[in-house]
N, C-alpha and C positions, 0 to 999 in steps of 0.2 A: 270522695275518697273510699276506699275499700279497706276494713279491716280484716286481715287473714286471720283464719281459724287454725293456727299452727298446731293445736293439740286435738283437732276434731278427726279430720280425715287426711293425714300427712300424705299419703300417696297421690290422692286426687289433686291436693294443692300443688304438689311438686310437679305433676304432669301439666296442670294449667300453667303455672309459672314457667317451665322450661319450654312451652310453646307459644308464649306471648310474642306479638300481638296475634290474637285469634279474631278473624273477622268472620261475618256471616250475615245472613238475611233475616230480619225480624219477623217473627211469628207470634202473634199474641192470642192468649187464652185466658179471658177474664182480665185480672190485673197481674198477669205473668207475661213476661217476654222470654222467648226461647229461641236460640239458632243453633241450627247443626254444625257440628264441627268434623274433622277428620281424625279427632282422638278416639284412642281405645282405651277406657279407662273401666276397670272391672268395679263391681259395687263393693262399697266400704262403709259399714256402719250407716246403712241407707236409713231413711225417714220419709214419712209422707207429710207430717205436720211440719211446716216451717214457720219461722218469723217473717214479718214484713221488713224488706230490704236484703234477705239473704240471697246468697248466690250459690247455685248448685250445678253438679253434673248428673245429666240423666243417661245413664249407661245405655239402655235399650235404643234410644234415639240418638246417641252420641252428641248430645246437645247440653249447652249451657243454658241455664235457667236463671232468671231473675225476677224474684216475687216482690211486687210492690203493693199488693192488695189481695182481695178476695179472687180466688179462682171459681169457675162453675162449680165445683163440689166442695167448696168450703162449708163448714159446718158452723161456723163462727164469723168473726172479722178477720181471722187470721187465714193466711194462704193454706191450700193443701195441694199437694202435687198429684198428678194423674197416677203416677206409681212411684215407687221408692227413688230417691235421688240422693246422691252424696253432696251435702252441703260442706262449701269450703270457704266461705266468707261472708261478710255483711257491708252493706253500703251504709256509710255513716254520713251525717249532714243533710243539706238540702238537696243533693244531685238527685235523690230519689225521685223528686217531683218532675222531673224532666222526662221520667220513662213514660208517664201517662200519655206523652205527646207523639210518642213513636207509633207509627202504624205498619201494618203488614207490609212486607216486600222493601222496606227501607234498609239500607246497611248499617251495621253495629260493628264496632270493635272494642275488644277488651284488651287493654294495654297498660303498661307502667306508665304512671304520671310523670310528667317532666317537671 
């Protein structure tokens, strides 16, 4: 389940929700999954330091990022994005453990739960 950050990056969240489902090919970078999209979303309250479980949009790469642990440039146990991202939500619950099993090249889909 994902908790939406309605008050954080409203334009990013709206763009994501308006375009669901969004599918892509998994790329991994440490304990981060990202996948390219066709979305054009401007920077909005960007940040590099993120929390485990947070979902973000990476404007330069037109990619959705899912952080579930340390990245190669982390300075602590928290994830750190390669460059500024627009955080729009957070995975809550045990679903986050599944992310570590995904491999480069696998298909992924972000959609509304039924």
